[in-house]
C-alpha positions, 0 to 999 in steps of 0.5 A, spaced: 901 407 116 908 405 119 909 397 120 910 395 127 917 394 129 920 389 134 926 391 138 929 384 142 935 387 146 940 382 151 939 386 158 947 385 162 952 390 158 947 390 152 942 396 154 944 395 162 952 399 163 954 394 167 960 393 164 967 396 164 966 401 158 962 408 160 955 409 157 954 415 153 949 420 157 943 420 155 943 414 151 937 411 155 934 417 155 933 416 148 932 409 148 926 410 152 924 416 147 924 411 141 920 405 145 915 410 146 912 410 139 907 406 138 910 403 132 916 399 137 915 392 140 920 391 145 922 384 148 927 383 153 931 377 152 936 375 157 939 370 162 936 373 168 930 370 171 924 373 172 925 377 179 931 379 176 929 382 170 925 386 175 931 388 179 933 391 172 927 394 170 927 397 176 934 400 178 935 402 171 928 405 170 928 401 163 921 402 159 917 396 161 917 391 155 912 388 151 915 381 152 921 378 156 925 372 153 928 369 160 933 365 163 937 364 157 931 363 153 927 358 157 922 362 158 917 367 154 912 372 158 907 377 156 908 383 159 903 388 160 902 393 165 906 390 170 902 383 169 907 377 167 903 372 163 908 366 162 907 362 155 906 354 157 906 354 149 914 355 149 915 350 154 911 345 151 915 346 144 922 345 147 920 339 152 921 334 147 928 335 147 929 332 153 924 326 152 920 328 159 926 330 163 928 336 166 934 339 169 934 335 176 934 329 172 941 331 168 945 333 174 948 327 177 951 326 169 955 331 171 957 331 179 964 328 178 966 334 173 970 338 179 970 344 174 963 346 175 960 349 180 951 349 181 949 356 180 944 358 185 937 354 185 934 361 183 937 360 177 935 354 176 929 351 173 925 345 170 929 346 163 935 350 165 941 347 168 946 352 170 953 353 172 959 356 174 967 355 172 973 358 172 975 363 166 982 358 165 978 352 164 978 348 157 971 350 155 972 346 149 973 339 152 969 340 157 963 341 152 965 335 149 964 331 154 959 334 157 955 333 150 957 326 150 954 324 156 948 327 153 948 324 147 948 318 151 941 318 154 939 321 146 937 328 150 938 333 145 941 339 149 945 346 147 951 348 151 951 355 152 958 359 154 958 366 156 963 371 162 960 374 167 966 380 167 963 384 173 965 377 177 970 374 172 966 368 172 965 363 166 957 361 165 955 354 162 948 353 161 945 346 159 938 348 156 933 343 151 937 345 144 931 349 141 931 353 148 936 357 145 935 365 144 935 365 137 929 360 137 925 364 142 926 370 138 924 366 132 917 363 136 916 370 138 916 373 131 912 367 129 906 368 134 907 375 133 907 377 126 914 379 125 919 377 120 926 379 119 924 386 115 922 389 121 925 385 127 932 387 129 936 384 135 941 387 140 946 382 144 953 383 147 956 376 149 957 369 147 950 367 149 948 372 143 951 369 138 946 364 134 941 370 134 947 375 132 950 370 127 942 368 123 938 371 119 935 375 124 937 383 123 942 384 129 947 390 132 953 387 137 954 393 140 961 397 141 962 395 148 963 387 146 969 383 147 973 383 142 973 375 141 965 376 141 966 380 136 971 376 132 966 369 133 960 373 131 964 375 124 966 368 123 959 365 124 956 370 120 961 369 115 960 361 115 952 362 115 952 367 110 948 373 114 953 378 114 948 382 111 944 382 117 949 384 122 952 390 124 957 391 129 956 398 133 962 403 132 960 410 135 959 417 133 951 416 131 947 422 135 955 423 137 955 417 142 960 412 143 956 405 141 956 402 147 950 399 151 943 402 149 947 408 144 950 401 140 942 399 140 940 405 137 945 405 132 943 398 131 936 400 129 937 406 125 942 402 120 936 397 119 930 403 120 934 409 117 926 413 118 927 411 126 933 416 126 927 423 127 924 419 134 931 418 137 932 425 138 930 432 138 936 434 136 938 429 131 941 432 124 942 427 117 
């Protein structure tokens, strides 16, 4: 009997072909064919909130996942037959980092930092404080100053920076320290009986780096920015996890390695027997 596999994938510019690079024709069809197998469990791991995840599923005709880790790791939903069940256990797990405070309580800490612009209310939640900022900002200096202020309150937080290429703007999320995509993926693994031997994660951007550089087998899709590729390699080397990191190169199934083609290439790298589930015309 084949063991269950957990595929966790970021959405924007990973599974969704909404970056600047081209998508290989038929790549999402191959992906849908793979996850249709009963042994494959699927989790979407995204910075998007629930409504935007639902938009993506509809607009890009994506397979319905088994779980959604949303809001940059601050929410987890179990999804089945269109019904979304919120996991309060996850919020209880991360709440201690903020010592009873919520995102609204932290906003006054940063009102004098003119480079920060609050994102829309729909993109905020109890444990996610999100900002836009210019690409030209000294992000290192800004994060250090914000961290200093949070430390003064004895608040344990992560500052997750990424870039929205389509909008040419920076994104900065203030989260409980444990509310990273990595901890959320590991929480899901633990509670659903998966381990490092039967899980794979796919991503493309800065907020995926904690997972990409971890012991979770991961794939960085070929359309990722060069600086993300460089950071991922350095972090994986520092953490001794290079054997759990794969950079999609293209060529698998005649595709370019971008977006879902890169996810499939990474899955095939870690689980070679699954190659024959991806395309009926695949030849070894």
